[in-house]
Biotite code that builds the C-alpha atoms (Angstrom):
import biotite.structure as struc

atoms = struc.array([
    struc.Atom([79.642, -18.810, 7.723], chain_id="A", res_id=1, res_name="MET", atom_name="CA", element="C"),
    struc.Atom([80.691, -17.219, 4.447], chain_id="A", res_id=2, res_name="SER", atom_name="CA", element="C"),
    struc.Atom([83.278, -19.076, 2.384], chain_id="A", res_id=3, res_name="VAL", atom_name="CA", element="C"),
    struc.Atom([86.286, -17.270, 0.953], chain_id="A", res_id=4, res_name="SER", atom_name="CA", element="C"),
    struc.Atom([86.490, -17.699, -2.832], chain_id="A", res_id=5, res_name="PRO", atom_name="CA", element="C"),
    struc.Atom([90.177, -18.565, -2.420], chain_id="A", res_id=6, res_name="PHE", atom_name="CA", element="C"),
    struc.Atom([89.611, -21.678, -0.268], chain_id="A", res_id=7, res_name="ILE", atom_name="CA", element="C"),
    struc.Atom([88.868, -24.123, -3.142], chain_id="A", res_id=8, res_name="PRO", atom_name="CA", element="C"),
    struc.Atom([92.031, -23.037, -4.957], chain_id="A", res_id=9, res_name="ALA", atom_name="CA", element="C"),
    struc.Atom([94.044, -23.305, -1.728], chain_id="A", res_id=10, res_name="GLN", atom_name="CA", element="C"),
    struc.Atom([92.827, -26.860, -1.129], chain_id="A", res_id=11, res_name="ALA", atom_name="CA", element="C"),
    struc.Atom([93.535, -27.970, -4.706], chain_id="A", res_id=12, res_name="ARG", atom_name="CA", element="C"),
    struc.Atom([96.994, -26.406, -4.757], chain_id="A", res_id=13, res_name="LEU", atom_name="CA", element="C"),
    struc.Atom([97.763, -28.032, -1.399], chain_id="A", res_id=14, res_name="ALA", atom_name="CA", element="C"),
    struc.Atom([96.755, -31.399, -2.875], chain_id="A", res_id=15, res_name="GLY", atom_name="CA", element="C"),
    struc.Atom([98.946, -30.881, -5.935], chain_id="A", res_id=16, res_name="LEU", atom_name="CA", element="C"),
    struc.Atom([101.971, -29.871, -3.848], chain_id="A", res_id=17, res_name="LEU", atom_name="CA", element="C"),
    struc.Atom([101.308, -32.803, -1.519], chain_id="A", res_id=18, res_name="TYR", atom_name="CA", element="C"),
    struc.Atom([101.559, -35.193, -4.473], chain_id="A", res_id=19, res_name="LEU", atom_name="CA", element="C"),
    struc.Atom([104.865, -33.580, -5.480], chain_id="A", res_id=20, res_name="VAL", atom_name="CA", element="C"),
    struc.Atom([106.124, -34.142, -1.911], chain_id="A", res_id=21, res_name="ILE", atom_name="CA", element="C"),
    struc.Atom([105.147, -37.812, -2.010], chain_id="A", res_id=22, res_name="ILE", atom_name="CA", element="C"),
    struc.Atom([106.723, -38.457, -5.417], chain_id="A", res_id=23, res_name="VAL", atom_name="CA", element="C"),
    struc.Atom([109.918, -36.581, -4.492], chain_id="A", res_id=24, res_name="ALA", atom_name="CA", element="C"),
    struc.Atom([110.130, -38.340, -1.132], chain_id="A", res_id=25, res_name="GLY", atom_name="CA", element="C"),
    struc.Atom([109.560, -41.841, -2.475], chain_id="A", res_id=26, res_name="VAL", atom_name="CA", element="C"),
    struc.Atom([111.991, -41.326, -5.350], chain_id="A", res_id=27, res_name="TRP", atom_name="CA", element="C"),
    struc.Atom([114.714, -39.588, -3.347], chain_id="A", res_id=28, res_name="GLY", atom_name="CA", element="C"),
    struc.Atom([114.509, -41.619, -0.152], chain_id="A", res_id=29, res_name="GLU", atom_name="CA", element="C"),
    struc.Atom([113.487, -45.007, -1.443], chain_id="A", res_id=30, res_name="GLY", atom_name="CA", element="C"),
    struc.Atom([114.581, -45.369, -5.062], chain_id="A", res_id=31, res_name="LEU", atom_name="CA", element="C"),
    struc.Atom([117.556, -43.063, -5.651], chain_id="A", res_id=32, res_name="ALA", atom_name="CA", element="C"),
    struc.Atom([119.262, -43.217, -2.258], chain_id="A", res_id=33, res_name="ARG", atom_name="CA", element="C"),
    struc.Atom([117.730, -46.297, -0.686], chain_id="A", res_id=34, res_name="GLY", atom_name="CA", element="C"),
    struc.Atom([120.713, -48.595, -1.150], chain_id="A", res_id=35, res_name="GLY", atom_name="CA", element="C"),
    struc.Atom([123.415, -46.032, -0.375], chain_id="A", res_id=36, res_name="MET", atom_name="CA", element="C"),
    struc.Atom([124.466, -47.086, 3.116], chain_id="A", res_id=37, res_name="THR", atom_name="CA", element="C"),
    struc.Atom([128.265, -47.158, 2.698], chain_id="A", res_id=38, res_name="THR", atom_name="CA", element="C"),
    struc.Atom([130.966, -44.712, 1.661], chain_id="A", res_id=39, res_name="ALA", atom_name="CA", element="C"),
    struc.Atom([131.624, -46.694, -1.523], chain_id="A", res_id=40, res_name="THR", atom_name="CA", element="C"),
    struc.Atom([127.957, -46.658, -2.526], chain_id="A", res_id=41, res_name="ALA", atom_name="CA", element="C"),
    struc.Atom([127.691, -42.895, -1.955], chain_id="A", res_id=42, res_name="VAL", atom_name="CA", element="C"),
    struc.Atom([130.910, -42.203, -3.854], chain_id="A", res_id=43, res_name="ARG", atom_name="CA", element="C"),
    struc.Atom([129.983, -44.390, -6.821], chain_id="A", res_id=44, res_name="GLU", atom_name="CA", element="C"),
    struc.Atom([126.446, -43.014, -6.948], chain_id="A", res_id=45, res_name="GLY", atom_name="CA", element="C"),
    struc.Atom([127.392, -39.373, -6.353], chain_id="A", res_id=46, res_name="ALA", atom_name="CA", element="C"),
    struc.Atom([125.344, -38.040, -9.271], chain_id="A", res_id=47, res_name="GLY", atom_name="CA", element="C"),
    struc.Atom([122.186, -39.837, -8.203], chain_id="A", res_id=48, res_name="LEU", atom_name="CA", element="C"),
    struc.Atom([122.843, -38.856, -4.588], chain_id="A", res_id=49, res_name="TYR", atom_name="CA", element="C"),
    struc.Atom([122.949, -35.174, -5.594], chain_id="A", res_id=50, res_name="ARG", atom_name="CA", element="C"),
    struc.Atom([119.681, -35.538, -7.507], chain_id="A", res_id=51, res_name="LEU", atom_name="CA", element="C"),
    struc.Atom([118.135, -37.060, -4.389], chain_id="A", res_id=52, res_name="ALA", atom_name="CA", element="C"),
    struc.Atom([119.319, -34.016, -2.427], chain_id="A", res_id=53, res_name="MET", atom_name="CA", element="C"),
    struc.Atom([117.550, -31.851, -4.990], chain_id="A", res_id=54, res_name="GLY", atom_name="CA", element="C"),
    struc.Atom([114.398, -33.909, -4.397], chain_id="A", res_id=55, res_name="ALA", atom_name="CA", element="C"),
    struc.Atom([114.806, -33.273, -0.656], chain_id="A", res_id=56, res_name="ASP", atom_name="CA", element="C"),
    struc.Atom([114.947, -29.529, -1.247], chain_id="A", res_id=57, res_name="LEU", atom_name="CA", element="C"),
    struc.Atom([111.910, -29.624, -3.538], chain_id="A", res_id=58, res_name="LEU", atom_name="CA", element="C"),
    struc.Atom([110.041, -31.628, -0.918], chain_id="A", res_id=59, res_name="MET", atom_name="CA", element="C"),
    struc.Atom([110.870, -29.119, 1.832], chain_id="A", res_id=60, res_name="ALA", atom_name="CA", element="C"),
    struc.Atom([109.803, -26.147, -0.291], chain_id="A", res_id=61, res_name="LEU", atom_name="CA", element="C"),
    struc.Atom([106.502, -27.802, -1.198], chain_id="A", res_id=62, res_name="CYS", atom_name="CA", element="C"),
    struc.Atom([105.957, -28.838, 2.428], chain_id="A", res_id=63, res_name="ASP", atom_name="CA", element="C"),
    struc.Atom([106.187, -25.230, 3.568], chain_id="A", res_id=64, res_name="ALA", atom_name="CA", element="C"),
    struc.Atom([103.644, -24.297, 0.920], chain_id="A", res_id=65, res_name="GLY", atom_name="CA", element="C"),
    struc.Atom([101.249, -27.070, 1.976], chain_id="A", res_id=66, res_name="VAL", atom_name="CA", element="C"),
    struc.Atom([101.534, -25.991, 5.621], chain_id="A", res_id=67, res_name="ALA", atom_name="CA", element="C"),
    struc.Atom([100.469, -22.427, 4.828], chain_id="A", res_id=68, res_name="VAL", atom_name="CA", element="C"),
    struc.Atom([97.774, -23.389, 2.300], chain_id="A", res_id=69, res_name="LEU", atom_name="CA", element="C"),
    struc.Atom([96.084, -25.881, 4.625], chain_id="A", res_id=70, res_name="LEU", atom_name="CA", element="C"),
    struc.Atom([96.176, -23.362, 7.456], chain_id="A", res_id=71, res_name="TYR", atom_name="CA", element="C"),
    struc.Atom([94.450, -20.776, 5.278], chain_id="A", res_id=72, res_name="LEU", atom_name="CA", element="C"),
    struc.Atom([91.841, -23.300, 4.122], chain_id="A", res_id=73, res_name="ALA", atom_name="CA", element="C"),
    struc.Atom([91.099, -24.753, 7.573], chain_id="A", res_id=74, res_name="LEU", atom_name="CA", element="C"),
    struc.Atom([91.392, -21.617, 9.702], chain_id="A", res_id=75, res_name="ARG", atom_name="CA", element="C"),
    struc.Atom([87.651, -20.852, 9.439], chain_id="A", res_id=76, res_name="PRO", atom_name="CA", element="C"),
    struc.Atom([86.835, -24.303, 10.884], chain_id="A", res_id=77, res_name="LEU", atom_name="CA", element="C"),
    struc.Atom([89.327, -24.548, 13.755], chain_id="A", res_id=78, res_name="ALA", atom_name="CA", element="C"),
    struc.Atom([91.698, -21.574, 14.067], chain_id="A", res_id=79, res_name="PRO", atom_name="CA", element="C"),
    struc.Atom([93.803, -22.892, 16.963], chain_id="A", res_id=80, res_name="ALA", atom_name="CA", element="C"),
    struc.Atom([94.138, -26.454, 15.659], chain_id="A", res_id=81, res_name="ALA", atom_name="CA", element="C"),
    struc.Atom([94.875, -25.231, 12.121], chain_id="A", res_id=82, res_name="ALA", atom_name="CA", element="C"),
    struc.Atom([97.586, -22.936, 13.480], chain_id="A", res_id=83, res_name="LEU", atom_name="CA", element="C"),
    struc.Atom([99.069, -25.760, 15.540], chain_id="A", res_id=84, res_name="GLY", atom_name="CA", element="C"),
    struc.Atom([99.112, -28.095, 12.537], chain_id="A", res_id=85, res_name="ALA", atom_name="CA", element="C"),
    struc.Atom([100.870, -25.449, 10.448], chain_id="A", res_id=86, res_name="MET", atom_name="CA", element="C"),
    struc.Atom([103.469, -24.764, 13.150], chain_id="A", res_id=87, res_name="VAL", atom_name="CA", element="C"),
    struc.Atom([104.330, -28.435, 13.665], chain_id="A", res_id=88, res_name="PHE", atom_name="CA", element="C"),
    struc.Atom([104.505, -29.050, 9.915], chain_id="A", res_id=89, res_name="ARG", atom_name="CA", element="C"),
    struc.Atom([106.810, -26.052, 9.471], chain_id="A", res_id=90, res_name="LEU", atom_name="CA", element="C"),
    struc.Atom([109.027, -27.332, 12.308], chain_id="A", res_id=91, res_name="ILE", atom_name="CA", element="C"),
    struc.Atom([109.261, -30.648, 10.470], chain_id="A", res_id=92, res_name="GLN", atom_name="CA", element="C"),
    struc.Atom([110.173, -28.795, 7.291], chain_id="A", res_id=93, res_name="THR", atom_name="CA", element="C"),
    struc.Atom([112.864, -26.786, 9.085], chain_id="A", res_id=94, res_name="ALA", atom_name="CA", element="C"),
    struc.Atom([114.367, -29.905, 10.694], chain_id="A", res_id=95, res_name="VAL", atom_name="CA", element="C"),
    struc.Atom([114.489, -31.797, 7.393], chain_id="A", res_id=96, res_name="ILE", atom_name="CA", element="C"),
    struc.Atom([115.903, -28.782, 5.541], chain_id="A", res_id=97, res_name="ALA", atom_name="CA", element="C"),
    struc.Atom([118.632, -28.349, 8.171], chain_id="A", res_id=98, res_name="ALA", atom_name="CA", element="C"),
    struc.Atom([119.282, -32.088, 8.000], chain_id="A", res_id=99, res_name="ASN", atom_name="CA", element="C"),
    struc.Atom([120.325, -31.631, 4.367], chain_id="A", res_id=100, res_name="MET", atom_name="CA", element="C"),
    struc.Atom([123.642, -30.277, 5.684], chain_id="A", res_id=101, res_name="ILE", atom_name="CA", element="C"),
    struc.Atom([124.352, -33.718, 7.146], chain_id="A", res_id=102, res_name="VAL", atom_name="CA", element="C"),
    struc.Atom([123.214, -35.292, 3.868], chain_id="A", res_id=103, res_name="THR", atom_name="CA", element="C"),
    struc.Atom([125.715, -33.142, 1.975], chain_id="A", res_id=104, res_name="ALA", atom_name="CA", element="C"),
    struc.Atom([128.432, -33.900, 4.540], chain_id="A", res_id=105, res_name="ALA", atom_name="CA", element="C"),
    struc.Atom([128.155, -37.621, 3.796], chain_id="A", res_id=106, res_name="ALA", atom_name="CA", element="C"),
    struc.Atom([128.746, -36.932, 0.096], chain_id="A", res_id=107, res_name="LEU", atom_name="CA", element="C"),
    struc.Atom([131.700, -34.631, 0.799], chain_id="A", res_id=108, res_name="MET", atom_name="CA", element="C"),
    struc.Atom([133.331, -37.158, 3.131], chain_id="A", res_id=109, res_name="LEU", atom_name="CA", element="C"),
    struc.Atom([132.836, -39.953, 0.602], chain_id="A", res_id=110, res_name="ALA", atom_name="CA", element="C"),
    struc.Atom([134.254, -37.845, -2.225], chain_id="A", res_id=111, res_name="GLY", atom_name="CA", element="C"),
    struc.Atom([137.353, -36.991, -0.187], chain_id="A", res_id=112, res_name="ALA", atom_name="CA", element="C"),
    struc.Atom([137.726, -40.628, 0.910], chain_id="A", res_id=113, res_name="ASP", atom_name="CA", element="C"),
    struc.Atom([137.502, -39.558, 4.561], chain_id="A", res_id=114, res_name="LEU", atom_name="CA", element="C"),
    struc.Atom([136.031, -41.603, 7.423], chain_id="A", res_id=115, res_name="PRO", atom_name="CA", element="C"),
    struc.Atom([132.679, -40.818, 8.961], chain_id="A", res_id=116, res_name="GLY", atom_name="CA", element="C"),
    struc.Atom([130.361, -41.366, 5.977], chain_id="A", res_id=117, res_name="VAL", atom_name="CA", element="C"),
    struc.Atom([128.332, -44.083, 7.691], chain_id="A", res_id=118, res_name="GLU", atom_name="CA", element="C"),
    struc.Atom([128.001, -41.945, 10.831], chain_id="A", res_id=119, res_name="VAL", atom_name="CA", element="C"),
    struc.Atom([126.764, -39.016, 8.728], chain_id="A", res_id=120, res_name="ALA", atom_name="CA", element="C"),
    struc.Atom([124.227, -41.275, 6.999], chain_id="A", res_id=121, res_name="LEU", atom_name="CA", element="C"),
    struc.Atom([123.014, -42.564, 10.376], chain_id="A", res_id=122, res_name="ASP", atom_name="CA", element="C"),
    struc.Atom([122.680, -39.006, 11.687], chain_id="A", res_id=123, res_name="LEU", atom_name="CA", element="C"),
    struc.Atom([120.774, -38.035, 8.565], chain_id="A", res_id=124, res_name="ARG", atom_name="CA", element="C"),
    struc.Atom([118.299, -40.887, 9.077], chain_id="A", res_id=125, res_name="ALA", atom_name="CA", element="C"),
    struc.Atom([117.856, -39.915, 12.729], chain_id="A", res_id=126, res_name="LEU", atom_name="CA", element="C"),
    struc.Atom([117.285, -36.267, 11.826], chain_id="A", res_id=127, res_name="GLY", atom_name="CA", element="C"),
    struc.Atom([114.694, -37.299, 9.258], chain_id="A", res_id=128, res_name="TYR", atom_name="CA", element="C"),
    struc.Atom([112.740, -39.333, 11.804], chain_id="A", res_id=129, res_name="ASP", atom_name="CA", element="C"),
    struc.Atom([112.917, -36.516, 14.358], chain_id="A", res_id=130, res_name="ILE", atom_name="CA", element="C"),
    struc.Atom([111.390, -34.207, 11.760], chain_id="A", res_id=131, res_name="GLY", atom_name="CA", element="C"),
    struc.Atom([108.659, -36.754, 11.050], chain_id="A", res_id=132, res_name="LEU", atom_name="CA", element="C"),
    struc.Atom([107.775, -36.857, 14.762], chain_id="A", res_id=133, res_name="ALA", atom_name="CA", element="C"),
    struc.Atom([106.736, -33.198, 14.524], chain_id="A", res_id=134, res_name="PHE", atom_name="CA", element="C"),
    struc.Atom([104.845, -34.055, 11.352], chain_id="A", res_id=135, res_name="PHE", atom_name="CA", element="C"),
    struc.Atom([103.062, -36.769, 13.311], chain_id="A", res_id=136, res_name="GLY", atom_name="CA", element="C"),
    struc.Atom([101.550, -34.161, 15.625], chain_id="A", res_id=137, res_name="ILE", atom_name="CA", element="C"),
    struc.Atom([100.506, -32.156, 12.561], chain_id="A", res_id=138, res_name="CYS", atom_name="CA", element="C"),
    struc.Atom([98.717, -35.222, 11.190], chain_id="A", res_id=139, res_name="ASN", atom_name="CA", element="C"),
    struc.Atom([96.901, -35.813, 14.476], chain_id="A", res_id=140, res_name="LEU", atom_name="CA", element="C"),
    struc.Atom([95.670, -32.222, 14.547], chain_id="A", res_id=141, res_name="LEU", atom_name="CA", element="C"),
    struc.Atom([94.592, -32.383, 10.909], chain_id="A", res_id=142, res_name="MET", atom_name="CA", element="C"),
    struc.Atom([92.707, -35.621, 11.512], chain_id="A", res_id=143, res_name="ALA", atom_name="CA", element="C"),
    struc.Atom([90.969, -34.083, 14.528], chain_id="A", res_id=144, res_name="ALA", atom_name="CA", element="C"),
    struc.Atom([89.843, -31.061, 12.491], chain_id="A", res_id=145, res_name="ILE", atom_name="CA", element="C"),
    struc.Atom([88.501, -33.090, 9.582], chain_id="A", res_id=146, res_name="PHE", atom_name="CA", element="C"),
    struc.Atom([86.777, -35.736, 11.700], chain_id="A", res_id=147, res_name="LEU", atom_name="CA", element="C"),
    struc.Atom([85.164, -33.195, 14.028], chain_id="A", res_id=148, res_name="ARG", atom_name="CA", element="C"),
    struc.Atom([83.778, -31.221, 11.101], chain_id="A", res_id=149, res_name="GLU", atom_name="CA", element="C"),
    struc.Atom([82.799, -34.312, 9.066], chain_id="A", res_id=150, res_name="ASN", atom_name="CA", element="C"),
    struc.Atom([84.749, -32.815, 6.176], chain_id="A", res_id=151, res_name="ALA", atom_name="CA", element="C"),
    struc.Atom([86.726, -35.981, 5.402], chain_id="A", res_id=152, res_name="LEU", atom_name="CA", element="C"),
    struc.Atom([85.560, -39.610, 5.053], chain_id="A", res_id=153, res_name="PRO", atom_name="CA", element="C"),
    struc.Atom([86.009, -41.254, 8.453], chain_id="A", res_id=154, res_name="ASN", atom_name="CA", element="C"),
    struc.Atom([88.298, -44.070, 7.216], chain_id="A", res_id=155, res_name="PRO", atom_name="CA", element="C"),
    struc.Atom([90.634, -41.536, 5.616], chain_id="A", res_id=156, res_name="LEU", atom_name="CA", element="C"),
    struc.Atom([90.561, -39.308, 8.690], chain_id="A", res_id=157, res_name="GLY", atom_name="CA", element="C"),
    struc.Atom([91.342, -42.306, 10.878], chain_id="A", res_id=158, res_name="GLY", atom_name="CA", element="C"),
    struc.Atom([94.205, -43.341, 8.593], chain_id="A", res_id=159, res_name="ALA", atom_name="CA", element="C"),
    struc.Atom([95.601, -39.815, 8.767], chain_id="A", res_id=160, res_name="LEU", atom_name="CA", element="C"),
    struc.Atom([95.516, -39.938, 12.569], chain_id="A", res_id=161, res_name="GLY", atom_name="CA", element="C"),
    struc.Atom([97.102, -43.400, 12.592], chain_id="A", res_id=162, res_name="LEU", atom_name="CA", element="C"),
    struc.Atom([99.855, -42.053, 10.340], chain_id="A", res_id=163, res_name="SER", atom_name="CA", element="C"),
    struc.Atom([100.580, -39.408, 12.948], chain_id="A", res_id=164, res_name="GLY", atom_name="CA", element="C"),
    struc.Atom([100.954, -42.057, 15.647], chain_id="A", res_id=165, res_name="LEU", atom_name="CA", element="C"),
    struc.Atom([103.266, -44.105, 13.417], chain_id="A", res_id=166, res_name="ILE", atom_name="CA", element="C"),
    struc.Atom([105.513, -41.100, 12.792], chain_id="A", res_id=167, res_name="TYR", atom_name="CA", element="C"),
    struc.Atom([105.674, -40.374, 16.526], chain_id="A", res_id=168, res_name="LEU", atom_name="CA", element="C"),
    struc.Atom([106.427, -44.013, 17.319], chain_id="A", res_id=169, res_name="ALA", atom_name="CA", element="C"),
    struc.Atom([109.085, -44.203, 14.597], chain_id="A", res_id=170, res_name="GLY", atom_name="CA", element="C"),
    struc.Atom([110.888, -41.160, 15.960], chain_id="A", res_id=171, res_name="GLY", atom_name="CA", element="C"),
    struc.Atom([110.735, -42.527, 19.513], chain_id="A", res_id=172, res_name="ALA", atom_name="CA", element="C"),
    struc.Atom([112.055, -45.941, 18.471], chain_id="A", res_id=173, res_name="VAL", atom_name="CA", element="C"),
    struc.Atom([114.902, -44.401, 16.468], chain_id="A", res_id=174, res_name="HIS", atom_name="CA", element="C"),
    struc.Atom([115.942, -42.305, 19.476], chain_id="A", res_id=175, res_name="LEU", atom_name="CA", element="C"),
    struc.Atom([115.368, -44.783, 22.299], chain_id="A", res_id=176, res_name="LEU", atom_name="CA", element="C"),
    struc.Atom([115.693, -48.254, 20.745], chain_id="A", res_id=177, res_name="ALA", atom_name="CA", element="C"),
    struc.Atom([117.427, -47.970, 17.354], chain_id="A", res_id=178, res_name="PRO", atom_name="CA", element="C"),
    struc.Atom([118.083, -51.706, 17.241], chain_id="A", res_id=179, res_name="ALA", atom_name="CA", element="C"),
    struc.Atom([114.323, -52.234, 16.881], chain_id="A", res_id=180, res_name="ALA", atom_name="CA", element="C"),
    struc.Atom([113.967, -49.749, 14.029], chain_id="A", res_id=181, res_name="LEU", atom_name="CA", element="C"),
    struc.Atom([113.792, -52.405, 11.304], chain_id="A", res_id=182, res_name="ALA", atom_name="CA", element="C"),
    struc.Atom([110.756, -53.976, 12.971], chain_id="A", res_id=183, res_name="SER", atom_name="CA", element="C"),
    struc.Atom([108.691, -50.770, 12.684], chain_id="A", res_id=184, res_name="VAL", atom_name="CA", element="C"),
    struc.Atom([109.700, -49.865, 9.127], chain_id="A", res_id=185, res_name="GLN", atom_name="CA", element="C"),
    struc.Atom([106.836, -51.815, 7.475], chain_id="A", res_id=186, res_name="PRO", atom_name="CA", element="C"),
    struc.Atom([104.333, -49.633, 9.360], chain_id="A", res_id=187, res_name="ALA", atom_name="CA", element="C"),
    struc.Atom([105.395, -46.648, 7.240], chain_id="A", res_id=188, res_name="TYR", atom_name="CA", element="C"),
    struc.Atom([103.354, -48.117, 4.395], chain_id="A", res_id=189, res_name="LEU", atom_name="CA", element="C"),
    struc.Atom([100.249, -46.834, 6.225], chain_id="A", res_id=190, res_name="VAL", atom_name="CA", element="C"),
    struc.Atom([101.286, -43.138, 6.036], chain_id="A", res_id=191, res_name="PRO", atom_name="CA", element="C"),
    struc.Atom([102.324, -43.566, 2.399], chain_id="A", res_id=192, res_name="LEU", atom_name="CA", element="C"),
    struc.Atom([98.891, -44.870, 1.412], chain_id="A", res_id=193, res_name="VAL", atom_name="CA", element="C"),
    struc.Atom([96.970, -42.505, 3.710], chain_id="A", res_id=194, res_name="ALA", atom_name="CA", element="C"),
    struc.Atom([98.801, -39.366, 2.630], chain_id="A", res_id=195, res_name="GLU", atom_name="CA", element="C"),
    struc.Atom([98.555, -40.248, -1.062], chain_id="A", res_id=196, res_name="THR", atom_name="CA", element="C"),
    struc.Atom([94.809, -40.731, -0.653], chain_id="A", res_id=197, res_name="ALA", atom_name="CA", element="C"),
    struc.Atom([94.561, -37.463, 1.297], chain_id="A", res_id=198, res_name="PHE", atom_name="CA", element="C"),
    struc.Atom([96.473, -35.557, -1.384], chain_id="A", res_id=199, res_name="ALA", atom_name="CA", element="C"),
    struc.Atom([94.199, -36.931, -4.105], chain_id="A", res_id=200, res_name="LEU", atom_name="CA", element="C"),
    struc.Atom([91.142, -36.100, -1.999], chain_id="A", res_id=201, res_name="TRP", atom_name="CA", element="C"),
    struc.Atom([92.337, -32.512, -1.576], chain_id="A", res_id=202, res_name="LEU", atom_name="CA", element="C"),
    struc.Atom([92.912, -32.227, -5.297], chain_id="A", res_id=203, res_name="LEU", atom_name="CA", element="C"),
    struc.Atom([89.639, -33.815, -6.442], chain_id="A", res_id=204, res_name="LEU", atom_name="CA", element="C"),
    struc.Atom([87.064, -33.535, -3.641], chain_id="A", res_id=205, res_name="ARG", atom_name="CA", element="C"),
    struc.Atom([88.511, -31.570, -0.763], chain_id="A", res_id=206, res_name="GLY", atom_name="CA", element="C"),
    struc.Atom([87.697, -28.108, -2.071], chain_id="A", res_id=207, res_name="ALA", atom_name="CA", element="C"),
    struc.Atom([83.957, -28.841, -2.098], chain_id="A", res_id=208, res_name="ARG", atom_name="CA", element="C"),
    struc.Atom([83.974, -30.678, 1.227], chain_id="A", res_id=209, res_name="SER", atom_name="CA", element="C"),
    struc.Atom([85.919, -27.980, 3.056], chain_id="A", res_id=210, res_name="ILE", atom_name="CA", element="C"),
    struc.Atom([83.780, -25.217, 1.566], chain_id="A", res_id=211, res_name="ALA", atom_name="CA", element="C"),
    struc.Atom([80.600, -27.068, 2.586], chain_id="A", res_id=212, res_name="ALA", atom_name="CA", element="C"),
    struc.Atom([81.893, -27.584, 6.134], chain_id="A", res_id=213, res_name="ALA", atom_name="CA", element="C"),
    struc.Atom([82.721, -23.889, 6.444], chain_id="A", res_id=214, res_name="ILE", atom_name="CA", element="C"),
    struc.Atom([79.347, -22.856, 5.037], chain_id="A", res_id=215, res_name="ALA", atom_name="CA", element="C"),
    struc.Atom([77.484, -24.916, 7.648], chain_id="A", res_id=216, res_name="THR", atom_name="CA", element="C"),
    struc.Atom([79.776, -24.026, 10.566], chain_id="A", res_id=217, res_name="ALA", atom_name="CA", element="C"),
    struc.Atom([78.339, -21.704, 13.242], chain_id="A", res_id=218, res_name="PRO", atom_name="CA", element="C"),
    struc.Atom([79.432, -18.065, 13.057], chain_id="A", res_id=219, res_name="HIS", atom_name="CA", element="C"),
])
């Protein structure tokens, strides 16, 4: 099968945007806003909280770009699965982008010294995990494509699939058994490592591997 000359650039750009997503997510969710669980903390850290919201927006914009770029790069290998992965990733992006309204509401309530800040923060966390559940399906589809085509090292493909299961489980636990949420939080280290490795692979090696898989795929 002939390889489009744009596919290497699409894979590399997807890897670069993926790294931006990871950095923005870790900084905004873990470092900037991680300890803001009360109205007082949000009010006193309003400036940092707003910067974290900006990181959320940047992450959502880059996520939409990655969804489209990976679809374009992987469509020659598995059109239906690539389309499904893009759709589920875009749903995740839409959910997280819409969830920013709740994020902003927490800041507004804290600034006006009104009740409900903690509820808004809890709703924001729930909305985030619901979005990640859709992303989990995207990861499973991506892992299936790469492993079937031998375009990704098996350990990395397996880690990507495991990340998808962790996101699905995290969303289910948050919805059905929120009291147990703290016990599953350490598992999110697996997606962090797996997705960072995947982003670097896309940036450094993925273009060649995807192009080679397409070139050897049956017409």
